[in-house]
mmJSON file of the N, C-alpha and C atoms, coordinates in Angstrom:
{"data_MODEL":{"atom_site":{
"group_PDB":["ATOM","ATOM","ATOM","ATOM","ATOM","ATOM","ATOM","ATOM","ATOM","ATOM","ATOM","ATOM","ATOM","ATOM","ATOM","ATOM","ATOM","ATOM","ATOM","ATOM","ATOM","ATOM","ATOM","ATOM","ATOM","ATOM","ATOM","ATOM","ATOM","ATOM","ATOM","ATOM","ATOM","ATOM","ATOM","ATOM","ATOM","ATOM","ATOM","ATOM","ATOM","ATOM","ATOM","ATOM","ATOM","ATOM","ATOM","ATOM","ATOM","ATOM","ATOM","ATOM","ATOM","ATOM","ATOM","ATOM","ATOM","ATOM","ATOM","ATOM","ATOM","ATOM","ATOM","ATOM","ATOM","ATOM","ATOM","ATOM","ATOM","ATOM","ATOM","ATOM","ATOM","ATOM","ATOM","ATOM","ATOM","ATOM","ATOM","ATOM","ATOM","ATOM","ATOM","ATOM","ATOM","ATOM","ATOM","ATOM","ATOM","ATOM","ATOM","ATOM","ATOM","ATOM","ATOM","ATOM","ATOM","ATOM","ATOM","ATOM","ATOM","ATOM","ATOM","ATOM","ATOM","ATOM","ATOM","ATOM","ATOM","ATOM","ATOM","ATOM","ATOM","ATOM","ATOM","ATOM","ATOM","ATOM","ATOM","ATOM","ATOM","ATOM","ATOM","ATOM","ATOM","ATOM","ATOM","ATOM","ATOM","ATOM","ATOM","ATOM","ATOM","ATOM","ATOM","ATOM","ATOM","ATOM","ATOM","ATOM","ATOM","ATOM","ATOM","ATOM","ATOM","ATOM","ATOM","ATOM","ATOM","ATOM","ATOM","ATOM","ATOM","ATOM","ATOM","ATOM","ATOM","ATOM","ATOM","ATOM","ATOM","ATOM","ATOM","ATOM","ATOM","ATOM","ATOM","ATOM","ATOM","ATOM","ATOM","ATOM","ATOM","ATOM","ATOM","ATOM","ATOM","ATOM","ATOM","ATOM","ATOM","ATOM","ATOM","ATOM","ATOM","ATOM","ATOM","ATOM","ATOM","ATOM","ATOM","ATOM","ATOM","ATOM","ATOM","ATOM","ATOM","ATOM","ATOM","ATOM","ATOM","ATOM","ATOM","ATOM","ATOM","ATOM","ATOM","ATOM","ATOM","ATOM","ATOM","ATOM","ATOM"],
"id":[1,2,3,4,5,6,7,8,9,10,11,12,13,14,15,16,17,18,19,20,21,22,23,24,25,26,27,28,29,30,31,32,33,34,35,36,37,38,39,40,41,42,43,44,45,46,47,48,49,50,51,52,53,54,55,56,57,58,59,60,61,62,63,64,65,66,67,68,69,70,71,72,73,74,75,76,77,78,79,80,81,82,83,84,85,86,87,88,89,90,91,92,93,94,95,96,97,98,99,100,101,102,103,104,105,106,107,108,109,110,111,112,113,114,115,116,117,118,119,120,121,122,123,124,125,126,127,128,129,130,131,132,133,134,135,136,137,138,139,140,141,142,143,144,145,146,147,148,149,150,151,152,153,154,155,156,157,158,159,160,161,162,163,164,165,166,167,168,169,170,171,172,173,174,175,176,177,178,179,180,181,182,183,184,185,186,187,188,189,190,191,192,193,194,195,196,197,198,199,200,201,202,203,204,205,206,207,208,209,210,211,212,213],
"type_symbol":["N","C","C","N","C","C","N","C","C","N","C","C","N","C","C","N","C","C","N","C","C","N","C","C","N","C","C","N","C","C","N","C","C","N","C","C","N","C","C","N","C","C","N","C","C","N","C","C","N","C","C","N","C","C","N","C","C","N","C","C","N","C","C","N","C","C","N","C","C","N","C","C","N","C","C","N","C","C","N","C","C","N","C","C","N","C","C","N","C","C","N","C","C","N","C","C","N","C","C","N","C","C","N","C","C","N","C","C","N","C","C","N","C","C","N","C","C","N","C","C","N","C","C","N","C","C","N","C","C","N","C","C","N","C","C","N","C","C","N","C","C","N","C","C","N","C","C","N","C","C","N","C","C","N","C","C","N","C","C","N","C","C","N","C","C","N","C","C","N","C","C","N","C","C","N","C","C","N","C","C","N","C","C","N","C","C","N","C","C","N","C","C","N","C","C","N","C","C","N","C","C","N","C","C","N","C","C","N","C","C","N","C","C"],
"label_atom_id":["N","CA","C","N","CA","C","N","CA","C","N","CA","C","N","CA","C","N","CA","C","N","CA","C","N","CA","C","N","CA","C","N","CA","C","N","CA","C","N","CA","C","N","CA","C","N","CA","C","N","CA","C","N","CA","C","N","CA","C","N","CA","C","N","CA","C","N","CA","C","N","CA","C","N","CA","C","N","CA","C","N","CA","C","N","CA","C","N","CA","C","N","CA","C","N","CA","C","N","CA","C","N","CA","C","N","CA","C","N","CA","C","N","CA","C","N","CA","C","N","CA","C","N","CA","C","N","CA","C","N","CA","C","N","CA","C","N","CA","C","N","CA","C","N","CA","C","N","CA","C","N","CA","C","N","CA","C","N","CA","C","N","CA","C","N","CA","C","N","CA","C","N","CA","C","N","CA","C","N","CA","C","N","CA","C","N","CA","C","N","CA","C","N","CA","C","N","CA","C","N","CA","C","N","CA","C","N","CA","C","N","CA","C","N","CA","C","N","CA","C","N","CA","C","N","CA","C","N","CA","C","N","CA","C","N","CA","C","N","CA","C","N","CA","C","N","CA","C"],
"label_alt_id":[null,null,null,null,null,null,null,null,null,null,null,null,null,null,null,null,null,null,null,null,null,null,null,null,null,null,null,null,null,null,null,null,null,null,null,null,null,null,null,null,null,null,null,null,null,null,null,null,null,null,null,null,null,null,null,null,null,null,null,null,null,null,null,null,null,null,null,null,null,null,null,null,null,null,null,null,null,null,null,null,null,null,null,null,null,null,null,null,null,null,null,null,null,null,null,null,null,null,null,null,null,null,null,null,null,null,null,null,null,null,null,null,null,null,null,null,null,null,null,null,null,null,null,null,null,null,null,null,null,null,null,null,null,null,null,null,null,null,null,null,null,null,null,null,null,null,null,null,null,null,null,null,null,null,null,null,null,null,null,null,null,null,null,null,null,null,null,null,null,null,null,null,null,null,null,null,null,null,null,null,null,null,null,null,null,null,null,null,null,null,null,null,null,null,null,null,null,null,null,null,null,null,null,null,null,null,null,null,null,null,null,null,null],
"label_comp_id":["UNK","UNK","UNK","UNK","UNK","UNK","UNK","UNK","UNK","UNK","UNK","UNK","UNK","UNK","UNK","UNK","UNK","UNK","UNK","UNK","UNK","UNK","UNK","UNK","UNK","UNK","UNK","UNK","UNK","UNK","UNK","UNK","UNK","UNK","UNK","UNK","UNK","UNK","UNK","UNK","UNK","UNK","UNK","UNK","UNK","UNK","UNK","UNK","UNK","UNK","UNK","UNK","UNK","UNK","UNK","UNK","UNK","UNK","UNK","UNK","UNK","UNK","UNK","UNK","UNK","UNK","UNK","UNK","UNK","UNK","UNK","UNK","UNK","UNK","UNK","UNK","UNK","UNK","UNK","UNK","UNK","UNK","UNK","UNK","UNK","UNK","UNK","UNK","UNK","UNK","UNK","UNK","UNK","UNK","UNK","UNK","UNK","UNK","UNK","UNK","UNK","UNK","UNK","UNK","UNK","UNK","UNK","UNK","UNK","UNK","UNK","UNK","UNK","UNK","UNK","UNK","UNK","UNK","UNK","UNK","UNK","UNK","UNK","UNK","UNK","UNK","UNK","UNK","UNK","UNK","UNK","UNK","UNK","UNK","UNK","UNK","UNK","UNK","UNK","UNK","UNK","UNK","UNK","UNK","UNK","UNK","UNK","UNK","UNK","UNK","UNK","UNK","UNK","UNK","UNK","UNK","UNK","UNK","UNK","UNK","UNK","UNK","UNK","UNK","UNK","UNK","UNK","UNK","UNK","UNK","UNK","UNK","UNK","UNK","UNK","UNK","UNK","UNK","UNK","UNK","UNK","UNK","UNK","UNK","UNK","UNK","UNK","UNK","UNK","UNK","UNK","UNK","UNK","UNK","UNK","UNK","UNK","UNK","UNK","UNK","UNK","UNK","UNK","UNK","UNK","UNK","UNK","UNK","UNK","UNK","UNK","UNK","UNK"],
"label_asym_id":["A","A","A","A","A","A","A","A","A","A","A","A","A","A","A","A","A","A","A","A","A","A","A","A","A","A","A","A","A","A","A","A","A","A","A","A","A","A","A","A","A","A","A","A","A","A","A","A","A","A","A","A","A","A","A","A","A","A","A","A","A","A","A","A","A","A","A","A","A","A","A","A","A","A","A","A","A","A","A","A","A","A","A","A","A","A","A","A","A","A","A","A","A","A","A","A","A","A","A","A","A","A","A","A","A","A","A","A","A","A","A","A","A","A","A","A","A","A","A","A","A","A","A","A","A","A","A","A","A","A","A","A","A","A","A","A","A","A","A","A","A","A","A","A","A","A","A","A","A","A","A","A","A","A","A","A","A","A","A","A","A","A","A","A","A","A","A","A","A","A","A","A","A","A","A","A","A","A","A","A","A","A","A","A","A","A","A","A","A","A","A","A","A","A","A","A","A","A","A","A","A","A","A","A","A","A","A","A","A","A","A","A","A"],
"label_entity_id":["1","1","1","1","1","1","1","1","1","1","1","1","1","1","1","1","1","1","1","1","1","1","1","1","1","1","1","1","1","1","1","1","1","1","1","1","1","1","1","1","1","1","1","1","1","1","1","1","1","1","1","1","1","1","1","1","1","1","1","1","1","1","1","1","1","1","1","1","1","1","1","1","1","1","1","1","1","1","1","1","1","1","1","1","1","1","1","1","1","1","1","1","1","1","1","1","1","1","1","1","1","1","1","1","1","1","1","1","1","1","1","1","1","1","1","1","1","1","1","1","1","1","1","1","1","1","1","1","1","1","1","1","1","1","1","1","1","1","1","1","1","1","1","1","1","1","1","1","1","1","1","1","1","1","1","1","1","1","1","1","1","1","1","1","1","1","1","1","1","1","1","1","1","1","1","1","1","1","1","1","1","1","1","1","1","1","1","1","1","1","1","1","1","1","1","1","1","1","1","1","1","1","1","1","1","1","1","1","1","1","1","1","1"],
"label_seq_id":[1,1,1,2,2,2,3,3,3,4,4,4,5,5,5,6,6,6,7,7,7,8,8,8,9,9,9,10,10,10,11,11,11,12,12,12,13,13,13,14,14,14,15,15,15,16,16,16,17,17,17,18,18,18,19,19,19,20,20,20,21,21,21,22,22,22,23,23,23,24,24,24,25,25,25,26,26,26,27,27,27,28,28,28,29,29,29,30,30,30,31,31,31,32,32,32,33,33,33,34,34,34,35,35,35,36,36,36,37,37,37,38,38,38,39,39,39,40,40,40,41,41,41,42,42,42,43,43,43,44,44,44,45,45,45,46,46,46,47,47,47,48,48,48,49,49,49,50,50,50,51,51,51,52,52,52,53,53,53,54,54,54,55,55,55,56,56,56,57,57,57,58,58,58,59,59,59,60,60,60,61,61,61,62,62,62,63,63,63,64,64,64,65,65,65,66,66,66,67,67,67,68,68,68,69,69,69,70,70,70,71,71,71],
"pdbx_PDB_ins_code":[null,null,null,null,null,null,null,null,null,null,null,null,null,null,null,null,null,null,null,null,null,null,null,null,null,null,null,null,null,null,null,null,null,null,null,null,null,null,null,null,null,null,null,null,null,null,null,null,null,null,null,null,null,null,null,null,null,null,null,null,null,null,null,null,null,null,null,null,null,null,null,null,null,null,null,null,null,null,null,null,null,null,null,null,null,null,null,null,null,null,null,null,null,null,null,null,null,null,null,null,null,null,null,null,null,null,null,null,null,null,null,null,null,null,null,null,null,null,null,null,null,null,null,null,null,null,null,null,null,null,null,null,null,null,null,null,null,null,null,null,null,null,null,null,null,null,null,null,null,null,null,null,null,null,null,null,null,null,null,null,null,null,null,null,null,null,null,null,null,null,null,null,null,null,null,null,null,null,null,null,null,null,null,null,null,null,null,null,null,null,null,null,null,null,null,null,null,null,null,null,null,null,null,null,null,null,null,null,null,null,null,null,null],
"Cartn_x":[-100.702,-99.622,-100.713,-101.223,-101.58,-100.433,-100.596,-99.241,-98.293,-97.528,-96.58,-96.406,-97.199,-97.724,-97.834,-98.082,-98.38,-96.683,-96.207,-94.622,-94.194,-93.832,-92.801,-93.003,-95.129,-94.811,-94.267,-94.937,-94.274,-92.474,-91.579,-90.293,-90.112,-90.586,-90.409,-90.803,-92.033,-92.048,-91.055,-90.611,-89.493,-88.595,-88.397,-86.864,-87.28,-88.499,-88.53,-88.473,-88.801,-89.301,-86.947,-86.487,-85.236,-84.654,-84.421,-84.115,-84.587,-85.575,-86.22,-85.544,-84.897,-84.436,-82.806,-82.396,-81.262,-80.597,-82.067,-82.138,-81.99,-83.147,-82.848,-81.386,-81.007,-79.942,-78.657,-78.549,-77.737,-78.332,-79.089,-79.493,-78.735,-78.894,-79.062,-77.373,-76.34,-75.124,-74.865,-75.164,-74.785,-75.365,-76.352,-76.415,-75.736,-75.221,-74.033,-72.75,-71.93,-71.298,-70.399,-72.277,-72.811,-72.614,-73.087,-72.733,-71.078,-70.654,-69.526,-68.006,-68.669,-67.824,-68.176,-69.521,-69.851,-68.693,-69.097,-67.777,-66.838,-66.285,-64.49,-64.721,-65.341,-64.857,-65.082,-65.934,-65.957,-64.864,-63.651,-62.883,-61.521,-60.674,-59.45,-58.493,-59.045,-57.645,-57.242,-58.605,-58.832,-57.573,-56.348,-55.811,-56.978,-57.078,-57.425,-59.248,-59.845,-61.261,-61.847,-61.028,-61.522,-61.874,-62.544,-62.912,-62.57,-60.743,-60.232,-58.84,-59.453,-58.456,-59.401,-60.376,-60.951,-61.343,-60.531,-61.103,-59.735,-60.613,-58.973,-59.407,-60.616,-60.718,-61.299,-61.808,-62.408,-61.791,-61.101,-59.489,-58.974,-59.599,-58.508,-57.064,-56.58,-55.999,-54.124,-53.904,-52.435,-51.456,-50.773,-49.787,-48.915,-48.087,-47.661,-48.571,-49.841,-50.061,-49.645,-49.676,-49.207,-47.974,-47.728,-46.599,-45.221,-44.482,-43.174,-43.394,-42.921,-43.258,-44.224,-45.781,-47.023,-47.284,-48.053,-48.831,-49.488],
"Cartn_y":[16.793,17.929,18.648,18.304,19.849,19.363,18.002,17.362,17.819,17.934,18.588,20.171,20.441,21.946,21.921,21.38,20.775,20.566,19.678,19.484,20.469,21.329,22.466,23.669,23.531,25.06,24.144,22.798,22.499,22.384,22.14,22.519,24.198,25.85,26.979,26.783,26.419,26.431,26.32,25.135,24.627,25.535,26.232,26.475,27.576,28.851,30.015,29.853,28.678,28.96,28.803,27.718,27.847,29.308,29.546,31.44,31.702,31.818,32.213,32.241,31.331,30.301,30.829,30.634,31.289,32.498,33.759,35.301,35.025,35.282,34.831,34.931,33.512,32.996,34.193,34.518,35.641,37.336,37.664,38.843,38.57,37.688,37.44,37.316,36.657,37.089,38.421,39.198,40.53,41.315,41.267,42.039,41.068,40.198,39.875,40.156,40.064,41.02,42.885,43.23,44.793,44.517,44.416,43.731,43.946,42.931,42.393,43.837,44.915,45.565,46.675,46.77,48.019,47.882,47.179,46.381,46.367,45.855,46.324,47.67,48.876,50.435,50.644,50.235,50.826,50.107,49.135,48.756,49.43,50.342,50.983,50.205,49.196,47.732,46.666,47.42,46.699,47.587,47.633,48.376,48.379,49.61,50.08,50.243,49.627,49.871,51.016,52.055,53.097,54.399,55.472,55.857,56.696,57.207,57.995,57.776,56.394,55.623,56.596,56.361,56.929,58.272,58.904,60.565,61.212,62.363,62.55,61.692,60.882,59.857,60.753,61.739,62.582,63.61,63.889,64.621,64.039,62.657,62.32,61.209,60.633,59.594,60.377,59.462,59.964,60.447,61.061,61.76,60.72,59.803,58.667,58.094,58.388,57.562,58.31,59.638,59.994,59.123,59.298,59.389,60.282,59.865,60.892,61.668,63.206,64.339,64.367,64.168,65.094,66.258,66.636,67.818,67.723],
"Cartn_z":[66.801,66.536,68.001,68.119,69.457,70.779,70.444,71.87,72.229,70.825,69.933,70.672,70.538,71.25,72.683,73.407,75.24,74.844,74.745,74.687,74.96,74.357,73.636,74.615,75.099,75.873,77.784,77.944,78.793,79.126,77.812,77.98,78.156,77.54,77.776,79.128,79.229,80.939,82.373,81.758,82.865,82.34,81.352,80.683,81.072,81.628,82.058,83.964,84.582,85.646,86.359,85.667,85.126,85.853,84.794,84.381,85.517,86.015,87.226,88.6,88.809,89.466,89.414,88.889,88.48,88.595,87.995,87.889,89.647,90.695,91.65,92.704,92.105,93.014,92.814,91.42,91.034,91.572,91.577,92.548,94.456,94.394,96.229,95.827,94.977,95.037,94.696,94.241,93.736,94.913,95.698,97.033,97.567,98.27,98.685,98.761,97.457,97.073,96.891,97.383,97.965,99.347,99.88,101.628,102.147,101.099,101.707,101.081,99.604,99.358,100.718,100.842,101.989,103.628,103.263,104.91,104.687,103.612,103.444,103.268,102.529,102.064,104.198,104.409,106.256,107.129,106.27,107.776,107.468,107.648,107.568,107.109,108.136,107.622,106.205,105.445,103.929,102.815,102.538,101.276,100.671,100.052,98.567,98.506,99.51,99.415,99.955,100.393,101.126,100.017,99.614,99.003,98.487,98.789,98.758,97.227,97.472,96.525,94.837,95.086,93.782,93.076,94.337,94.323,93.132,92.354,91.478,89.64,89.569,88.958,87.728,87.897,87.285,86.358,86.644,86.313,84.526,84.678,83.726,83.654,82.945,83.395,84.427,84.693,85.143,84.635,84.855,84.1,83.382,84.453,83.967,82.322,82.316,81.058,79.923,79.783,79.088,78.452,76.83,76.344,76.878,76.001,76.58,75.207,75.404,74.018,74.154,74.821,74.403,75.014,74.294,74.841,76.254],
"occupancy":[1.0,1.0,1.0,1.0,1.0,1.0,1.0,1.0,1.0,1.0,1.0,1.0,1.0,1.0,1.0,1.0,1.0,1.0,1.0,1.0,1.0,1.0,1.0,1.0,1.0,1.0,1.0,1.0,1.0,1.0,1.0,1.0,1.0,1.0,1.0,1.0,1.0,1.0,1.0,1.0,1.0,1.0,1.0,1.0,1.0,1.0,1.0,1.0,1.0,1.0,1.0,1.0,1.0,1.0,1.0,1.0,1.0,1.0,1.0,1.0,1.0,1.0,1.0,1.0,1.0,1.0,1.0,1.0,1.0,1.0,1.0,1.0,1.0,1.0,1.0,1.0,1.0,1.0,1.0,1.0,1.0,1.0,1.0,1.0,1.0,1.0,1.0,1.0,1.0,1.0,1.0,1.0,1.0,1.0,1.0,1.0,1.0,1.0,1.0,1.0,1.0,1.0,1.0,1.0,1.0,1.0,1.0,1.0,1.0,1.0,1.0,1.0,1.0,1.0,1.0,1.0,1.0,1.0,1.0,1.0,1.0,1.0,1.0,1.0,1.0,1.0,1.0,1.0,1.0,1.0,1.0,1.0,1.0,1.0,1.0,1.0,1.0,1.0,1.0,1.0,1.0,1.0,1.0,1.0,1.0,1.0,1.0,1.0,1.0,1.0,1.0,1.0,1.0,1.0,1.0,1.0,1.0,1.0,1.0,1.0,1.0,1.0,1.0,1.0,1.0,1.0,1.0,1.0,1.0,1.0,1.0,1.0,1.0,1.0,1.0,1.0,1.0,1.0,1.0,1.0,1.0,1.0,1.0,1.0,1.0,1.0,1.0,1.0,1.0,1.0,1.0,1.0,1.0,1.0,1.0,1.0,1.0,1.0,1.0,1.0,1.0,1.0,1.0,1.0,1.0,1.0,1.0,1.0,1.0,1.0,1.0,1.0,1.0],
"B_iso_or_equiv":[0.0,0.0,0.0,0.0,0.0,0.0,0.0,0.0,0.0,0.0,0.0,0.0,0.0,0.0,0.0,0.0,0.0,0.0,0.0,0.0,0.0,0.0,0.0,0.0,0.0,0.0,0.0,0.0,0.0,0.0,0.0,0.0,0.0,0.0,0.0,0.0,0.0,0.0,0.0,0.0,0.0,0.0,0.0,0.0,0.0,0.0,0.0,0.0,0.0,0.0,0.0,0.0,0.0,0.0,0.0,0.0,0.0,0.0,0.0,0.0,0.0,0.0,0.0,0.0,0.0,0.0,0.0,0.0,0.0,0.0,0.0,0.0,0.0,0.0,0.0,0.0,0.0,0.0,0.0,0.0,0.0,0.0,0.0,0.0,0.0,0.0,0.0,0.0,0.0,0.0,0.0,0.0,0.0,0.0,0.0,0.0,0.0,0.0,0.0,0.0,0.0,0.0,0.0,0.0,0.0,0.0,0.0,0.0,0.0,0.0,0.0,0.0,0.0,0.0,0.0,0.0,0.0,0.0,0.0,0.0,0.0,0.0,0.0,0.0,0.0,0.0,0.0,0.0,0.0,0.0,0.0,0.0,0.0,0.0,0.0,0.0,0.0,0.0,0.0,0.0,0.0,0.0,0.0,0.0,0.0,0.0,0.0,0.0,0.0,0.0,0.0,0.0,0.0,0.0,0.0,0.0,0.0,0.0,0.0,0.0,0.0,0.0,0.0,0.0,0.0,0.0,0.0,0.0,0.0,0.0,0.0,0.0,0.0,0.0,0.0,0.0,0.0,0.0,0.0,0.0,0.0,0.0,0.0,0.0,0.0,0.0,0.0,0.0,0.0,0.0,0.0,0.0,0.0,0.0,0.0,0.0,0.0,0.0,0.0,0.0,0.0,0.0,0.0,0.0,0.0,0.0,0.0,0.0,0.0,0.0,0.0,0.0,0.0],
"pdbx_formal_charge":[null,null,null,null,null,null,null,null,null,null,null,null,null,null,null,null,null,null,null,null,null,null,null,null,null,null,null,null,null,null,null,null,null,null,null,null,null,null,null,null,null,null,null,null,null,null,null,null,null,null,null,null,null,null,null,null,null,null,null,null,null,null,null,null,null,null,null,null,null,null,null,null,null,null,null,null,null,null,null,null,null,null,null,null,null,null,null,null,null,null,null,null,null,null,null,null,null,null,null,null,null,null,null,null,null,null,null,null,null,null,null,null,null,null,null,null,null,null,null,null,null,null,null,null,null,null,null,null,null,null,null,null,null,null,null,null,null,null,null,null,null,null,null,null,null,null,null,null,null,null,null,null,null,null,null,null,null,null,null,null,null,null,null,null,null,null,null,null,null,null,null,null,null,null,null,null,null,null,null,null,null,null,null,null,null,null,null,null,null,null,null,null,null,null,null,null,null,null,null,null,null,null,null,null,null,null,null,null,null,null,null,null,null],
"auth_seq_id":[1,1,1,2,2,2,3,3,3,4,4,4,5,5,5,6,6,6,7,7,7,8,8,8,9,9,9,10,10,10,11,11,11,12,12,12,13,13,13,14,14,14,15,15,15,16,16,16,17,17,17,18,18,18,19,19,19,20,20,20,21,21,21,22,22,22,23,23,23,24,24,24,25,25,25,26,26,26,27,27,27,28,28,28,29,29,29,30,30,30,31,31,31,32,32,32,33,33,33,34,34,34,35,35,35,36,36,36,37,37,37,38,38,38,39,39,39,40,40,40,41,41,41,42,42,42,43,43,43,44,44,44,45,45,45,46,46,46,47,47,47,48,48,48,49,49,49,50,50,50,51,51,51,52,52,52,53,53,53,54,54,54,55,55,55,56,56,56,57,57,57,58,58,58,59,59,59,60,60,60,61,61,61,62,62,62,63,63,63,64,64,64,65,65,65,66,66,66,67,67,67,68,68,68,69,69,69,70,70,70,71,71,71],
"auth_comp_id":["UNK","UNK","UNK","UNK","UNK","UNK","UNK","UNK","UNK","UNK","UNK","UNK","UNK","UNK","UNK","UNK","UNK","UNK","UNK","UNK","UNK","UNK","UNK","UNK","UNK","UNK","UNK","UNK","UNK","UNK","UNK","UNK","UNK","UNK","UNK","UNK","UNK","UNK","UNK","UNK","UNK","UNK","UNK","UNK","UNK","UNK","UNK","UNK","UNK","UNK","UNK","UNK","UNK","UNK","UNK","UNK","UNK","UNK","UNK","UNK","UNK","UNK","UNK","UNK","UNK","UNK","UNK","UNK","UNK","UNK","UNK","UNK","UNK","UNK","UNK","UNK","UNK","UNK","UNK","UNK","UNK","UNK","UNK","UNK","UNK","UNK","UNK","UNK","UNK","UNK","UNK","UNK","UNK","UNK","UNK","UNK","UNK","UNK","UNK","UNK","UNK","UNK","UNK","UNK","UNK","UNK","UNK","UNK","UNK","UNK","UNK","UNK","UNK","UNK","UNK","UNK","UNK","UNK","UNK","UNK","UNK","UNK","UNK","UNK","UNK","UNK","UNK","UNK","UNK","UNK","UNK","UNK","UNK","UNK","UNK","UNK","UNK","UNK","UNK","UNK","UNK","UNK","UNK","UNK","UNK","UNK","UNK","UNK","UNK","UNK","UNK","UNK","UNK","UNK","UNK","UNK","UNK","UNK","UNK","UNK","UNK","UNK","UNK","UNK","UNK","UNK","UNK","UNK","UNK","UNK","UNK","UNK","UNK","UNK","UNK","UNK","UNK","UNK","UNK","UNK","UNK","UNK","UNK","UNK","UNK","UNK","UNK","UNK","UNK","UNK","UNK","UNK","UNK","UNK","UNK","UNK","UNK","UNK","UNK","UNK","UNK","UNK","UNK","UNK","UNK","UNK","UNK","UNK","UNK","UNK","UNK","UNK","UNK"],
"auth_asym_id":["A","A","A","A","A","A","A","A","A","A","A","A","A","A","A","A","A","A","A","A","A","A","A","A","A","A","A","A","A","A","A","A","A","A","A","A","A","A","A","A","A","A","A","A","A","A","A","A","A","A","A","A","A","A","A","A","A","A","A","A","A","A","A","A","A","A","A","A","A","A","A","A","A","A","A","A","A","A","A","A","A","A","A","A","A","A","A","A","A","A","A","A","A","A","A","A","A","A","A","A","A","A","A","A","A","A","A","A","A","A","A","A","A","A","A","A","A","A","A","A","A","A","A","A","A","A","A","A","A","A","A","A","A","A","A","A","A","A","A","A","A","A","A","A","A","A","A","A","A","A","A","A","A","A","A","A","A","A","A","A","A","A","A","A","A","A","A","A","A","A","A","A","A","A","A","A","A","A","A","A","A","A","A","A","A","A","A","A","A","A","A","A","A","A","A","A","A","A","A","A","A","A","A","A","A","A","A","A","A","A","A","A","A"],
"auth_atom_id":["N","CA","C","N","CA","C","N","CA","C","N","CA","C","N","CA","C","N","CA","C","N","CA","C","N","CA","C","N","CA","C","N","CA","C","N","CA","C","N","CA","C","N","CA","C","N","CA","C","N","CA","C","N","CA","C","N","CA","C","N","CA","C","N","CA","C","N","CA","C","N","CA","C","N","CA","C","N","CA","C","N","CA","C","N","CA","C","N","CA","C","N","CA","C","N","CA","C","N","CA","C","N","CA","C","N","CA","C","N","CA","C","N","CA","C","N","CA","C","N","CA","C","N","CA","C","N","CA","C","N","CA","C","N","CA","C","N","CA","C","N","CA","C","N","CA","C","N","CA","C","N","CA","C","N","CA","C","N","CA","C","N","CA","C","N","CA","C","N","CA","C","N","CA","C","N","CA","C","N","CA","C","N","CA","C","N","CA","C","N","CA","C","N","CA","C","N","CA","C","N","CA","C","N","CA","C","N","CA","C","N","CA","C","N","CA","C","N","CA","C","N","CA","C","N","CA","C","N","CA","C","N","CA","C","N","CA","C","N","CA","C","N","CA","C","N","CA","C"],
"pdbx_PDB_model_num":[1,1,1,1,1,1,1,1,1,1,1,1,1,1,1,1,1,1,1,1,1,1,1,1,1,1,1,1,1,1,1,1,1,1,1,1,1,1,1,1,1,1,1,1,1,1,1,1,1,1,1,1,1,1,1,1,1,1,1,1,1,1,1,1,1,1,1,1,1,1,1,1,1,1,1,1,1,1,1,1,1,1,1,1,1,1,1,1,1,1,1,1,1,1,1,1,1,1,1,1,1,1,1,1,1,1,1,1,1,1,1,1,1,1,1,1,1,1,1,1,1,1,1,1,1,1,1,1,1,1,1,1,1,1,1,1,1,1,1,1,1,1,1,1,1,1,1,1,1,1,1,1,1,1,1,1,1,1,1,1,1,1,1,1,1,1,1,1,1,1,1,1,1,1,1,1,1,1,1,1,1,1,1,1,1,1,1,1,1,1,1,1,1,1,1,1,1,1,1,1,1,1,1,1,1,1,1,1,1,1,1,1,1]
}}}
């Protein structure tokens, strides 16, 4: 019975190590994507990446989003 617990503990520790490794890899990908996005925002040759496209978002949906006849 103690052997079953030891086997299960070893299995869970292995799974934990795999999850930690995957989390580290995901964190790296997130940082790479953020750095890539910041490079694109700084490059005027990349359409749609500048901050000007996001101005006015707080004002609500664009007028064309309102159905005809709505107030």
